[in-house]
N, C-alpha and C positions, 0 to 999 in steps of 0.2 A: 504493500499500499504506500502510496505516496506520503511524504512527511509533510504535515501542515507547517506553513511558515510562523504562525503565532498560535501554538496549541491547537485547540478546537474553536478558537475564536476567529471570526473573520476580521479582515482590516477594517478598522472604524475611522471616519474622518476625524479632524482634530476639533472641529466645532461641535459642541455638545448637542445642540439641538436639530442636528441632521443626521438621520439613521440609515442612509442607504448602506447596503452591505456589499463588500466585495471579499471573495474567498480566494486565497491564493495557496498554491501547492507546488513544490519543487519535486522534480523528478528527472533524473538523468541529462542535466544540462538544460532543462526546460521548466519555466514556471507556467503554471496553468491558472489562469484568472477566470473566476466565474461570478457574473454579475447577477443579482437578484432584481435588479431593474435597470432600464436604459439611462446610463449616466452620460451618454455621448461618447465623444472620442477623447483620449487622453495621451499624455506623454509618460512613458514609463522608463524610469533610470534605475539601474542596479549599480551599486558601488561595491567593490572588495573593500572592506574596512581595514584590512592590513596593508595592501598595495595601492589603493587608490584607483586601480583599473575600473573602467566604466563601461556599461553597456546601456545604449539607448535605443528605444523602440517606440512604436506608437500601437494603440490599441483602441478598438471601437467595442463599446458594450451592448450595441443592438443585437448581436447574434446570441448573447448570453454566455459566450466563453472566448477567450483569446489565450494564444500561447506567445511567449517570449523566450527566445533562445539566448542563454547566459552560460558563464563558465560552470564547468563541473568540478574544478579544482577545490580542494578542501580549503576551508576558511569560513570567516563570518562576513555576511553581506547585509546591506541597507537596501530597500525597496522603496521608490517613491513614485505615486502615480499621481499625475496633475492633470485635472479635466480642464476642458475648454473654457469652462465658466469659473476655474480659478480654485475649485475644491481640491485638498490634498489628503492622500491616504498614504500612510507608511507602514513599514514593518521591517523586522530583522529576520534572519534565519541564518543557520550554520550548517555547513556541509562537513562531515568528518570522514 
């Protein structure tokens, strides 16, 4: 089974009154993003917290799911999703 990025909790926006959910899972160099509602399109940035190496991609939530190819190297990573309207979602995950 894929490892959830944040336990079993979906990524949540930083604004407390906004409750859209994005679930993200990493498996074999791919992050799988699942959207419970259409949030439009967004920029996806993944950063290796040790090396600073970055991966940038785009995703649109209208299909309900998107994939982003990233490193499969061991380490800790931060992921940030920024929607076209400026909402930000973030989380961290570790590959062992």
